[in-house]
C-alpha positions, 0 to 999 in steps of 0.5 A, a space after each residue: 912302281 910302288 907309288 902306282 900300286 898304292 894308288 890303284 883300286 882294283 874293283 871286285 872281279 877285275 884285274 890290272 896288268 903291269 909289264 916289265 916288272 923286275 923280280 926285285 920290284 915284284 918282291 918289293 910290291 909284295 912286301 909293300 902290299 902286305 899279306 892281309 889284303 883282298 887282292 891276288 897276285 900273279 907274276 910271270 916273267 916280268 908281267 904282274 897281275 893284280 886281281 880282286 875276287 868277287 864275293 861269290 868267288 870267295 864263297 865258291 872257294 870256301 865251299 870247294 875247300 870244305 869238300 876237299 877237306 872232307 875227302 881228306 878227313 874221310 880218307 884219313 890223310 894228313 893235309 895242310 891248307 895254306 889259303 892264298 899264300 904267295 908261292 914264288 920261284 926266283 929261278 923260274 921268275 914266277 909267282 902266284 897266289 891261289 884262291 886256296 892250296 893244299 899240301 897233302 903228299 908233301 904235308 910233312 915237308 912244310 909242317 910248321 913252316 911260316 914262310 915257303 920258298 919254292 927254290 927249296 920247298 916243295 910246291 903245294 900238291 893241289 891248287 884251287 882257282 875260282 872263276 879265273 879267265 887268265 890264261 897265264 895262271 896254268 903256265 905259272 903253276 906248271 912252272 912251279 911244279 904244282 901236281 894238280 890245278 883245279 879251276 872252277 869256272 861258270 859251274 864247271 870243275 876242270 882238273 889239270 894234272 902235271 905230266 912227266 914232261 912238265 905240262 898240264 893235261 886235263 883229266 877226268 879224275 884227280 890223282 889224289 882222289 882217283 875213286 871219286 868222279 869229282 868233276 861231276 859231283 862237286 858242281 852238284 853239291 855246290 848247287 845244292 848248297 844254294 838251296 839246302 844250306 851249307 851244313 846239310 850239303 856238307 853232311 850229304 857230301 860226307 855220307 856220299 864219300 863214305 858210301 863210295 869208300 865202302 863200295 871198294 
């Protein structure tokens, strides 16, 4: 399996699936691939997916992450962004690497940790995926207990909220940022960045956040 993985080149925007991969093989593959790579990994009960984002997906990831950070800064909420860290739970036989993720409510619980194991550590409070068509990803985040999953695809932001029964339900508002109509506003600011530039867009978004906060 490792030999096969090392020989495969995944083109940007494409994914490769492997069936009947054991947990031991999954961990060996992660070790062999290393942390400094462009591909993302998802593992769900024996099925391994390796995908490589397009450059525009990386741009979307960075910009949306910047907007989330501005929200957290203006709300004066401590957070920790862990990027595409591998999250896995051997008991659930699931693992995934989001495009980005944030520890917010659970930030203090993971502060200073270099490695996380979801059998003992809490999951991130918010995971972000860009232009992902795989239907297995929400199920993996569900199984790992991630409270919020944001998926940005074809100009639309979808927010999935974890319910008490352990399943996701799509919501109009984030539970982390309930005052803000983010599904409407974030796509608008991403489009603005294409013409106005990154810095002007971020300043405008920060001003909008402050305006919303003063209205309450």
